[in-house]
Every structure is written in structure tokens, then in C-alpha cells.
N, C-alpha and C positions, 0 to 999 in steps of 0.2 A: 814954319813947321817942317817943310820939306828939306830946307837947308840943314836943320838940326839932325834930321834922320840921315842925311847924306854924310855929315861929319861923323856921326856915331857909327855908321857903316864902315867908313874908311878907318876909323880908330880901331874897331874890332878886327878889321882885316889886317891892319899893321901889327897889332898885338899877336894875331894868329901866325903871321909870317915870322915874327921874331921868335915865338916859341918853337915853331917848326925848325928854324935854323939852329936854335940852341940845342934842341934834341938831336939834330944831326951831328952837330959838333961834339956832343957828349957821347956819341956812339950808340945811342939808343936804337938806331935803325937796325943794327945787327941783332940786338936782343929781341925786338919785335919780329924780325924776319925769321929768326931761329924758332921762336914759339909758333909762328904761323906754319912753318914747314912741318914741325912736329905734330901739330893738330891735324894738318891735312894728311900726313902719312898715317896717322892713327885712324882717321876716318876711312881711308881706303883699305886699311888693314895690313899695310906693309910694315909699319914701325912698331 
């Protein structure tokens, strides 16, 4: 039972890392960063 959970954990971890790398390669980091900056500046009242 514990061995199954450990394998499942590492499988999800591997899939997560693959999706993060694919997102970085696609340039999604810039889009998310720009939206975060815009939201933060609007909250402060600057933007």
C-alpha cells in the first residue's frame, strides 16, 4: 500500500514538473508575471 502511494506521489510530481517546464518554454511566465504586476499596481492605486 505504501509503495503504491509513493509511486503515485512521484508520478504526480513528475507530471507537475513536466507541465511547469512546458509552460516556461511556451513563455507563459511572462503573461502570468504581467497580470500579477497589473493586479498589484491596481491594488496599491498606482496603475
